[in-house]
C-alpha angles and dihedrals in degrees: 000000000000128000122213112222115193111239095016095106095104097032114116121211117197124219087254090058097257118143130217118194110185120228113279094020128121136068114309120201138167111235126178094332097316133098114235124186110192101213100174127019131203089242089062095049103043087258096299100117145359122199127197127186109209138194111198117189122211108293092019130124139097130285117259108287146153134226116222097200109020138067110216125213122189126201115190111220094180138350132019137282135192108230132201112206109180101306097337122097121197142152122251122196139191111315095018122128122209121190121196118188119222116278093024113125110240146153140166131218131191103233092166133093098250137053113273122219121204146151125240113205115194119198115221095019124241111090090084087073088076090070094044093051101032105034128099123247109259119244115214114236093016127105114241114256122234115234122241124207090272090069091064092079130150092283095054093041088050089053090049088056093045092053097041096249119143122186108220 
């Protein structure tokens, strides 16, 4: 039996089980005003990790939420984000790492002037499937749309439930 994994067409797996995902590869989706490229999925790693490369425009970022089954680690590649970690709010900048254990309420918001780039690392993997299943197809040459409350319909809320995400 074979499993088709979206975006895995150019991924190379070595005989030792190592994985190489070339730059720019993966599944890219628009989700709630941000651009998320799922670079490595749980299905590719035996569930151990999921990695998402994100571009978050000024004003962008998710609502406060928790993950039931994943810890989430963020690595800022460029820019700055305001983070909520439980009840604490702080600013993270280029080069910073932020780790949020599962079930801790968190969010980030780009309060700067420029788009922020970062990696999300889910351990174990799995939560990245929300973006693959629930995101919009990107349109070249078009600015990503922010989502209003109407976009969080039964389908999206069902995906939140499926992937253990709870907006709080």
